[in-house]
N, C-alpha and C positions, 0 to 999 in steps of 0.2 A: 731330370724329373723321373721318379720311379714309376714303373708301370703298375697300375692298379690291377689286382687279380681278385675278382669276385669270389666270395666263398661258395657261390652257387654256379661256378663256371661249368658250362655244359660239356666240355671236353678239355682234358688237361693240356692239349697241344695248340689250342686256339691262339695263344699268345706267342707262338713260335715266330722267329724272325721272318720278315716278309720275303726274304730270298729263299727260305727253306720251303720247298714245295710239298713236303711230306704231308702236312695237315691238309693242304688243298686237295691232294690226291685222295686222302682218306675221306674228306667230305664229299668229293665228287663220286667216289665209289659207293659211299653211303646213299647218296641221292639216286644213283643208278639202281642200286638194290631196292630202294624204296619204290621207285617207279616200276620196277619189275614186279614188285608185290602188288601194286595197283593194277597193272596189266593182268596179272594172274587172277585177281579177283573178278575181272571182267571177261576172262577168256577161259571158260571151263575146260574146253578141249585141250588147251595147252598149259593148264595150271601146274601140273606136276613138273613138266619140263621147265617152265619158267621159274618155279621155286628152286629147282636144281641149279639153274643159271644164277639166280640171286645168291645162292649159297657159294657158288664159285666166285662171284664178285666180292663177297665178303672175305673169302680166303685170299683174294688178291689185295684187299684193302691195306694190310700192314706191310706190304712188300717193300716199299721204299724205306721204311723204318727198320724192318727186321729181315725177312728172307722170303723167297718165292716158295709157295707150298702147293701149287696146283700141279697135278701130275700130267705127264704126256698123254696118258689115256683119257684124262678129262678134256684136254684140249682137242684130242682126236675126236672125242664124242661131240664136242661143240662144232667142230669142222664138219663132221658127217651130218649133223642136224641142219647146219647152214646149207650144205650142198643138197640135202633132201628137199628143203624148202625152195631152193633155187630151181631144182629140177622140176618140182611141182609147178612152180611159177612159169617156167619155160614151156612145159607140156601144155599148160592152159593158155599160153601166149598172153600172160598177164602183163608182161613188161619186157621190153627190149630197148627201152628209151628212158628219158628223164620224165618223172611224173611229179605232180604237185603233192605235197604232203597233206593229204586230206582223206576223207572217207568216214567210216564208222569210228566211234570213239576209241575202240581198242586199237585200230590201225593207227590212229593219230598218236596214241601213247607210244606205240612201237616206233613211229617216226621220231618222236622226241628222244627215245632211247637210242636210236641210230645216231642222232646228232650228239647226244651226251657221250657216246662211245668215241666219237671223233674228238670231242673235247678232251677226253681222257688220253687219247693217243697224243694229242698236241701237248698236253701237260707233261707226259712222259718224255717227249722229245726236249722240252724246255729243261727238264731235270737232267737229262743226259748232256745237253749243251752247257750246263753249269759244271760239268766235269764228273758227274756221277755215273756209275755203271748200273745197268739194269739187265735182267735176264731177257734175252731175245724172246723167250716164251711170253713174257708180259706184253710185249708189243704185238705178238701174234694173237694172243688172247683178246686184247683190247680191240684190234682191228676185226677179228672174227665177230665180236659182239655187234659192231656196226653192220656188218653184212647179214648177220642173223636177223637183226631187227628190221632191216630193210625188206628182206624176203618175207619175214613174218607179217609185216604191214600189208604186203601185196596179197598174201594168203588170207589174212583176216578180212580185208576188203572184199575179196572174192567170196568168202563164206557168208558175208553179210549182203552180198548182191550189189556192192558198190563198185562201179567202174572206175578205173584209174583215169586221171585227166592228164593228158600229155602236157609237158612243159617244153617250150622251144625258147632257148636263150637268144637274146638279141646280141649277146657279146661273144659267144663261142661258135 
C-alpha cells in the first residue's frame, strides 16, 4: 500500500521511516526552541539570553541530517551562563537538593525545558545506538541545556519570591 503524502504536508521529512530519528530530533529541537521563545516572552530580564539559546537550538536542529555548526565558543558561552546561574543559586542557597518542579509560571516553563533537553539527550543516544556517529559537542550542548534550565528555574522562582519545595524520594 502506497503511503499517502498530503499536498499540504507541514514538513517534508514527516514520512521518514520510523527507525530514522532525524525528523524526531528536528521536531524536538523545534519544540524546545518554541518553548524557549515562550519563556523569553515571560522573562524580560533573560529575554536576550534566551533568544540566543533558541537560535543555538535551531542551529543544532539539522545536525543529524547535515552537520554540526555550533562553535566551541558558543558552547563555552552556554557553559559559563549555566555555571553563573548555578553559582548564584548556590550563593543564595536556593538548592542543594531535589525540588518539585513548581513555582512561578516562568520557572515551570524552565523546568519543562530541562526535561525536554533530557529527552533530546535520550534521543541522541538512541540515534548513536543505531550505529550513527554524532559530534560529542552535540551531547555536551544538549546536556548543558538541561543544566541551564534547571538553574534558571531556581533563579526565576527566587526573583518571583517563590520558595523551592524539597522533594524526598521514597525509592532512592
